[in-house]
Each structure stands twice: as structure tokens, then as C-alpha cells.
TIMI-2910 file (N, C-alpha, C, CB; in pm, 1 decimal, decimal comma, always signed):
<rs>
+----------+----------+----------+----------+----------+----------+----------+----------+----------+----------+----------+----------+------+
!      n_x !      n_y !      n_z !     ca_x !     ca_y !     ca_z !      c_x !      c_y !      c_z !     cb_x !     cb_y !     cb_z ! resn !
+----------+----------+----------+----------+----------+----------+----------+----------+----------+----------+----------+----------+------+
!  -3341,5 !  +2002,9 !  +2438,7 !  -3268,0 !  +1879,9 !  +2419,4 !  -3238,5 !  +1820,9 !  +2557,4 !  -3136,5 !  +1904,3 !  +2337,8 !  Unk !
!  -3270,2 !  +1694,4 !  +2571,6 !  -3245,7 !  +1627,7 !  +2699,8 !  -3102,4 !  +1575,3 !  +2704,6 !  -3346,5 !  +1511,9 !  +2721,9 !  Unk !
!  -3058,9 !  +1539,0 !  +2822,1 !  -2924,7 !  +1483,8 !  +2839,5 !  -2910,1 !  +1353,2 !  +2761,9 !  -2894,7 !  +1460,9 !  +2988,8 !  Unk !
!  -3019,4 !  +1277,1 !  +2752,0 !  -3017,1 !  +1152,2 !  +2676,2 !  -2990,2 !  +1179,8 !  +2528,2 !  -3150,2 !  +1076,3 !  +2693,3 !  Unk !
!  -3061,9 !  +1279,9 !  +2472,9 !  -3042,2 !  +1315,7 !  +2332,0 !  -2900,5 !  +1366,3 !  +2308,4 !  -3144,2 !  +1422,4 !  +2288,6 !  Unk !
!  -2849,8 !  +1445,2 !  +2401,4 !  -2713,7 !  +1497,3 !  +2388,9 !  -2613,0 !  +1382,7 !  +2388,1 !  -2682,3 !  +1595,6 !  +2503,6 !  Unk !
!  -2628,3 !  +1288,2 !  +2481,2 !  -2536,4 !  +1174,6 !  +2487,7 !  -2542,4 !  +1090,1 !  +2360,8 !  -2568,3 !  +1088,0 !  +2609,2 !  Unk !
!  -2663,4 !  +1072,4 !  +2307,9 !  -2678,8 !   +994,8 !  +2185,1 !  -2607,8 !  +1065,3 !  +2069,4 !  -2828,5 !   +973,8 !  +2152,2 !  Unk !
!  -2627,2 !  +1195,2 !  +2056,7 !  -2561,1 !  +1271,4 !  +1950,7 !  -2409,3 !  +1267,8 !  +1967,3 !  -2610,7 !  +1416,9 !  +1950,3 !  Unk !
!  -2363,4 !  +1279,3 !  +2090,9 !  -2219,8 !  +1275,6 !  +2118,3 !  -2161,3 !  +1139,1 !  +2080,7 !  -2192,3 !  +1306,6 !  +2267,2 !  Unk !
!  -2230,7 !  +1033,0 !  +2113,3 !  -2184,5 !   +898,1 !  +2079,1 !  -2181,5 !   +879,1 !  +1927,6 !  -2275,2 !   +791,5 !  +2144,4 !  Unk !
!  -2283,4 !   +929,0 !  +1857,8 !  -2286,7 !   +919,4 !  +1712,2 !  -2171,5 !   +998,1 !  +1650,0 !  -2421,0 !   +970,2 !  +1658,1 !  Unk !
!  -2142,5 !  +1114,7 !  +1704,9 !  -2031,3 !  +1195,4 !  +1655,6 !  -1899,1 !  +1121,2 !  +1674,8 !  -2027,2 !  +1331,9 !  +1727,4 !  Unk !
!  -1881,6 !  +1062,2 !  +1791,7 !  -1758,8 !   +986,8 !  +1819,4 !  -1745,8 !   +867,0 !  +1725,8 !  -1756,7 !   +939,7 !  +1965,9 !  Unk !
!  -1857,7 !   +800,0 !  +1699,9 !  -1857,1 !   +685,0 !  +1610,8 !  -1819,5 !   +726,8 !  +1468,8 !  -1993,9 !   +616,1 !  +1611,6 !  Unk !
!  -1878,6 !   +835,9 !  +1419,7 !  -1845,1 !   +885,6 !  +1285,5 !  -1697,3 !   +920,3 !  +1275,7 !  -1930,3 !  +1008,9 !  +1250,6 !  Unk !
!  -1645,8 !   +984,5 !  +1380,0 !  -1504,5 !  +1022,1 !  +1381,2 !  -1415,8 !   +897,6 !  +1378,5 !  -1472,4 !  +1107,9 !  +1505,3 !  Unk !
!  -1449,1 !   +798,1 !  +1457,6 !  -1370,4 !   +674,6 !  +1462,0 !  -1374,6 !   +602,1 !  +1327,7 !  -1422,0 !   +582,2 !  +1573,4 !  Unk !
!  -1492,2 !   +598,1 !  +1265,2 !  -1504,9 !   +533,7 !  +1134,5 !  -1425,7 !   +609,6 !  +1028,8 !  -1652,4 !   +524,1 !  +1093,2 !  Unk !
!  -1429,9 !   +741,3 !  +1033,5 !  -1352,6 !   +822,8 !   +940,2 !  -1204,0 !   +794,9 !   +956,5 !  -1381,7 !   +972,3 !   +961,7 !  Unk !
!  -1157,2 !   +796,0 !  +1080,4 !  -1015,0 !   +773,9 !  +1105,3 !   -971,6 !   +634,2 !  +1061,2 !   -983,7 !   +794,0 !  +1253,5 !  Unk !
!  -1055,0 !   +534,7 !  +1084,7 !  -1022,6 !   +398,5 !  +1041,9 !  -1015,2 !   +390,8 !   +889,8 !  -1127,0 !   +298,5 !  +1095,5 !  Unk !
!  -1108,5 !   +454,9 !   +821,9 !  -1107,1 !   +457,2 !   +676,1 !   -987,4 !   +531,8 !   +621,4 !  -1233,6 !   +519,6 !   +623,8 !  Unk !
!   -953,7 !   +642,4 !   +684,4 !   -837,6 !   +720,9 !   +642,6 !   -710,9 !   +638,9 !   +658,7 !   -827,5 !   +851,5 !   +723,5 !  Unk !
!   -694,5 !   +576,1 !   +773,9 !   -575,2 !   +495,5 !   +799,3 !   -564,1 !   +380,6 !   +700,5 !   -576,9 !   +441,5 !   +941,9 !  Unk !
!   -676,4 !   +317,0 !   +672,7 !   -677,6 !   +205,7 !   +578,4 !   -637,4 !   +253,0 !   +438,7 !   -816,5 !   +139,9 !   +574,7 !  Unk !
!   -693,1 !   +364,3 !   +395,2 !   -659,1 !   +420,3 !   +264,7 !   -514,4 !   +464,1 !   +257,1 !   -748,8 !   +536,8 !   +233,2 !  Unk !
!   -465,5 !   +522,9 !   +363,5 !   -325,9 !   +566,6 !   +368,6 !   -232,5 !   +446,4 !   +357,3 !   -297,7 !   +644,3 !   +499,3 !  Unk !
!   -261,6 !   +341,8 !   +433,2 !   -177,5 !   +222,0 !   +430,1 !   -178,2 !   +157,5 !   +292,2 !   -224,6 !   +121,2 !   +535,0 !  Unk !
!   -295,7 !   +149,7 !   +230,6 !   -306,6 !    +90,8 !    +97,6 !   -228,4 !   +173,1 !     -4,2 !   -453,7 !    +79,9 !    +55,5 !  Unk !
!   -243,8 !   +303,8 !     -0,6 !   -171,5 !   +390,7 !    -92,9 !    -21,6 !   +381,3 !    -75,2 !   -215,4 !   +533,2 !    -75,0 !  Unk !
!    +21,6 !   +373,2 !    +47,5 !   +165,1 !   +360,8 !    +76,3 !   +218,1 !   +228,6 !    +21,9 !   +191,8 !   +370,8 !   +228,6 !  Unk !
!   +144,6 !   +121,3 !    +43,1 !   +185,7 !    -10,6 !     -5,9 !   +194,1 !    -10,7 !   -158,3 !    +87,4 !   -119,7 !    +42,2 !  Unk !
!    +93,9 !    +47,0 !   -223,5 !    +94,1 !    +52,8 !   -369,7 !   +210,8 !   +136,1 !   -420,8 !    -38,1 !   +110,4 !   -421,4 !  Unk !
!   +242,3 !   +244,3 !   -352,1 !   +355,2 !   +328,1 !   -391,5 !   +487,4 !   +255,4 !   -379,1 !   +358,4 !   +453,4 !   -308,2 !  Unk !
!   +503,2 !   +180,3 !   -272,6 !   +625,9 !   +102,7 !   -253,6 !   +638,5 !     -3,3 !   -362,3 !   +627,8 !    +36,9 !   -113,8 !  Unk !
!   +528,5 !    -71,4 !   -392,9 !   +530,6 !   -173,9 !   -497,4 !   +563,3 !   -113,4 !   -633,8 !   +395,8 !   -246,6 !   -503,3 !  Unk !
!   +506,7 !     +1,7 !   -664,2 !   +534,8 !    +68,1 !   -791,8 !   +681,9 !   +106,1 !   -800,8 !   +446,5 !   +193,2 !   -808,6 !  Unk !
!   +736,4 !   +157,5 !   -693,2 !   +877,7 !   +194,2 !   -691,9 !   +965,6 !    +70,7 !   -711,7 !   +913,7 !   +264,9 !   -560,0 !  Unk !
!   +930,5 !    -39,4 !   -648,3 !  +1008,0 !   -162,5 !   -662,9 !  +1002,3 !   -212,4 !   -807,0 !   +955,9 !   -271,1 !   -566,7 !  Unk !
!   +885,9 !   -200,9 !   -871,1 !   +875,1 !   -241,5 !  -1012,1 !   +966,2 !   -156,4 !  -1099,7 !   +729,2 !   -230,1 !  -1061,0 !  Unk !
!   +973,4 !    -27,4 !  -1070,2 !  +1061,9 !    +60,5 !  -1146,9 !  +1207,9 !    +21,5 !  -1127,1 !  +1040,5 !   +207,1 !  -1106,3 !  Unk !
!  +1243,8 !    -13,9 !  -1005,6 !  +1381,1 !    -56,2 !   -977,1 !  +1414,0 !   -184,2 !  -1053,1 !  +1401,3 !    -77,3 !   -825,4 !  Unk !
!  +1321,9 !   -280,7 !  -1050,8 !  +1343,7 !   -406,1 !  -1122,9 !  +1361,3 !   -378,6 !  -1271,8 !  +1226,2 !   -503,7 !  -1099,8 !  Unk !
!  +1276,6 !   -296,0 !  -1328,5 !  +1287,2 !   -264,0 !  -1471,5 !  +1418,9 !   -195,0 !  -1503,3 !  +1170,4 !   -175,4 !  -1515,2 !  Unk !
!  +1463,3 !   -106,2 !  -1416,6 !  +1591,0 !    -37,8 !  -1437,6 !  +1707,1 !   -136,0 !  -1428,5 !  +1609,2 !    +75,2 !  -1335,2 !  Unk !
!  +1700,1 !   -227,7 !  -1333,6 !  +1806,4 !   -327,8 !  -1320,3 !  +1809,6 !   -418,8 !  -1442,4 !  +1786,7 !   -411,3 !  -1192,1 !  Unk !
!  +1693,1 !   -458,1 !  -1492,2 !  +1687,6 !   -539,8 !  -1613,5 !  +1745,0 !   -463,7 !  -1732,6 !  +1542,9 !   -583,0 !  -1642,8 !  Unk !
!  +1708,3 !   -337,2 !  -1744,5 !  +1756,3 !   -255,1 !  -1856,1 !  +1907,5 !   -237,2 !  -1852,3 !  +1688,3 !   -118,6 !  -1854,2 !  Unk !
!  +1965,3 !   -239,0 !  -1732,0 !  +2110,3 !   -221,7 !  -1721,9 !  +2184,9 !   -354,1 !  -1733,3 !  +2145,7 !   -154,3 !  -1590,5 !  Unk !
!  +2110,1 !   -463,0 !  -1755,5 !  +2174,0 !   -591,5 !  -1780,7 !  +2203,1 !   -676,4 !  -1657,8 !  +2299,0 !   -568,5 !  -1851,6 !  Unk !
!  +2144,3 !   -642,0 !  -1545,0 !  +2166,7 !   -722,5 !  -1423,9 !  +2106,1 !   -862,3 !  -1442,2 !  +2104,9 !   -652,3 !  -1298,5 !  Unk !
!  +2168,8 !   -959,9 !  -1380,8 !  +2119,8 !  -1097,6 !  -1385,6 !  +1989,0 !  -1107,6 !  -1306,1 !  +2226,7 !  -1196,9 !  -1329,1 !  Unk !
!  +1895,6 !  -1184,5 !  -1359,6 !  +1765,6 !  -1199,6 !  -1295,0 !  +1781,0 !  -1256,8 !  -1154,3 !  +1674,3 !  -1289,6 !  -1379,0 !  Unk !
!  +1870,1 !  -1351,3 !  -1136,5 !  +1890,7 !  -1411,9 !  -1004,6 !  +1938,7 !  -1307,8 !   -903,5 !  +1992,2 !  -1527,3 !  -1013,7 !  Unk !
!  +2024,3 !  -1217,6 !   -948,7 !  +2074,8 !  -1111,9 !   -859,9 !  +1961,1 !  -1016,0 !   -823,1 !  +2191,7 !  -1034,0 !   -927,6 !  Unk !
!  +1878,1 !   -981,4 !   -919,9 !  +1764,1 !   -893,3 !   -893,9 !  +1670,8 !   -959,1 !   -792,6 !  +1687,8 !   -860,7 !  -1025,5 !  Unk !
!  +1646,8 !  -1088,6 !   -809,9 !  +1560,4 !  -1161,6 !   -717,0 !  +1618,3 !  -1158,2 !   -576,1 !  +1541,8 !  -1307,4 !   -763,4 !  Unk !
!  +1748,2 !  -1175,2 !   -566,0 !  +1813,9 !  -1174,9 !   -435,3 !  +1796,8 !  -1040,7 !   -365,3 !  +1962,7 !  -1207,4 !   -450,5 !  Unk !
!  +1811,0 !   -931,9 !   -438,8 !  +1806,3 !   -799,3 !   -377,4 !  +1665,2 !   -744,1 !   -357,2 !  +1884,1 !   -703,9 !   -460,9 !  Unk !
!  +1570,1 !   -789,4 !   -438,7 !  +1435,7 !   -731,1 !   -430,7 !  +1334,5 !   -817,1 !   -356,4 !  +1384,8 !   -704,9 !   -568,0 !  Unk !
!  +1361,4 !   -946,2 !   -347,0 !  +1264,9 !  -1035,5 !   -284,5 !  +1161,6 !  -1089,9 !   -381,8 !  +1195,5 !   -964,5 !   -173,1 !  Unk !
!  +1165,1 !  -1044,4 !   -506,3 !  +1078,2 !  -1101,8 !   -608,5 !  +1132,1 !  -1238,1 !   -648,7 !  +1067,5 !  -1008,3 !   -731,9 !  Unk !
!  +1044,0 !  -1324,9 !   -694,9 !  +1089,0 !  -1454,3 !   -746,1 !  +1141,3 !  -1435,0 !   -888,6 !   +973,1 !  -1560,0 !   -742,7 !  Unk !
!  +1218,2 !  -1532,5 !   -934,5 !  +1270,4 !  -1527,9 !  -1071,4 !  +1154,0 !  -1520,8 !  -1169,9 !  +1359,9 !  -1652,0 !  -1101,1 !  Unk !
!  +1047,0 !  -1595,7 !  -1142,6 !   +930,6 !  -1596,4 !  -1232,2 !   +864,6 !  -1458,4 !  -1238,3 !   +828,1 !  -1701,7 !  -1186,0 !  Unk !
!   +855,0 !  -1391,4 !  -1124,7 !   +795,6 !  -1256,9 !  -1124,0 !   +881,5 !  -1160,6 !  -1205,3 !   +779,6 !  -1204,8 !   -979,1 !  Unk !
!  +1011,4 !  -1171,2 !  -1190,8 !  +1102,3 !  -1081,3 !  -1262,8 !  +1098,2 !  -1109,8 !  -1411,8 !  +1246,2 !  -1095,5 !  -1210,3 !  Unk !
!  +1086,2 !  -1236,0 !  -1448,9 !  +1075,9 !  -1269,9 !  -1591,2 !   +952,0 !  -1206,5 !  -1653,4 !  +1072,3 !  -1422,4 !  -1610,1 !  Unk !
!   +844,8 !  -1190,9 !  -1576,0 !   +725,1 !  -1122,6 !  -1626,7 !   +755,6 !   -976,0 !  -1656,6 !   +609,1 !  -1133,3 !  -1524,9 !  Unk !
!   +838,2 !   -912,0 !  -1572,7 !   +878,8 !   -773,7 !  -1598,3 !   +961,1 !   -766,4 !  -1726,2 !   +959,4 !   -717,0 !  -1479,0 !  Unk !
!  +1043,5 !   -866,0 !  -1748,0 !  +1135,6 !   -868,0 !  -1861,1 !  +1061,7 !   -874,2 !  -1993,7 !  +1230,4 !   -985,8 !  -1849,5 !  Unk !
!   +940,1 !   -928,2 !  -1994,2 !   +860,0 !   -939,9 !  -2115,9 !   +811,5 !   -803,7 !  -2161,2 !   +741,1 !  -1033,3 !  -2093,6 !  Unk !
!   +782,1 !   -716,2 !  -2064,9 !   +722,7 !   -585,4 !  -2095,2 !   +817,9 !   -495,8 !  -2168,7 !   +677,8 !   -517,5 !  -1969,0 !  Unk !
+----------+----------+----------+----------+----------+----------+----------+----------+----------+----------+----------+----------+------+
</rs>
């Protein structure tokens, strides 16, 4: 194996590692975001079930009144 072949293999290995890490980070961020959104939906549903006013839920959660009304239908 020549030094050129070694350098090429080393660069390919580094590239694969960088692509893997980028994909992992992207997947981690997406999963975390989805988990936070799911938890917020559960909180909204619990607040609705306990009789909280939709406007108050909107104020505390950042959801719009229209978004919360969609939860209320379910």
C-alpha cells in the first residue's frame, strides 16, 4: 500500500465518520423535538381535561387558541 492509498483510505474513513456523526446529531435533534412536542400535547390535553380556559392554556404553552381547540375535539 502506498502513502497515497493510505491517505485516500484515511480521508474516506474521516468522511464516513463525519457523515455518521452529522446523521446521528440530526436524528437526535429530531427525536428530542418530537418528544418535547408530544409532552406539550399531553400537558395541553391534561389542562383541557381539568377545565382550564383555552386562552390560559395558550398563554402558558405558546399554542394558538385554534391549535388548542383542535386538541379539544379529540
